[in-house]
N, C-alpha and C positions, 0 to 999 in steps of 0.2 A: 789266593793266600791272604792278600791284604784285607779282603772283605770279611774273612772268617767263614766263608761258605762251607769249608771243610768241617768246621765244628758243627754247624747246623745240620750237616749230613751225617753226623755221628762219628767222625774220625778224630782221634787224638793226634794222629800223625797221618801223613798221606800214604796210601798204599802204592803198590807197584804200578808201573805204567800200564800194564795189561789190564789191571782192574779199573784204573782211572778211565782208560779208553772205553771199556765196556759199560761202566756205570755212569760216568760223567764226561762224555766226549766234548761237551761244551766248555769244559775247563781247559781243554788242550788246544794248543795252537802251534802249528809247525811254521817255521820261518827258515828260508834258505839264506844263509849268510854268505857274503862275498869274502873269500879268503884274504884278498889283498887289502880289503878295508878293515878286517878284523885284526890281522897280525901287525902290520906296520903302523896303521893309522888309528887304531883303537876306536873305530867309528861306532861301535856298539856299546861302549863302556857305560854310557849314561842310561841305556835302555834295557840291557840284559844283565841279569845277575846269574853267574855260574857258581854252583855250590858243590864242592867235593870235600868230604870230611871223613874223619875216623868213624867207623860204625860202632855202635854201642854193643851189638851182639852179632854173631856171624850171619844170622838170617834176618836181622832187623837193624837198619842203620840208625833209627831214631825211635826206639821202642817207647821211650818216656814222653816223646813229643817236645822235649826241651829245645832241640835244634830247630824244629819247625816254628816254635814260638819266637826264637831269636831271629829267624828269617822274616817272620811277620813283623816284628818290631823294626827291623831294618827297612822293610818296605814302607812302613808308616812314615819314616823320616826321609825316605828317598822316593818321592812321588814320580820321578822321571823314569823309574824302572817299570817296564811294561811286561817283561817276560822273565821267567826263572827257569834255568836248567839245573836239574838236581840229579846227581849221579845214580840214585836208586831208581828214578823213574825211567 
């Protein structure tokens, strides 16, 4: 997201997880989190951004791409974030 590769690939906003896995598996990374580190100690706070938001349309959470642009801008000023979890994906 930070690099803008999604734009170069022709996306105004990112598609569903299933499409991303099929078309751009290199964009995906799974990471197993340790519950005790996540809940009480906030160990992942600096590295992982979790995004959950109001959907713009019932079948498209970010049809205009405005929310993805806001995420990208946030990532630009927070270089420590390495992973993004997004509720639609």
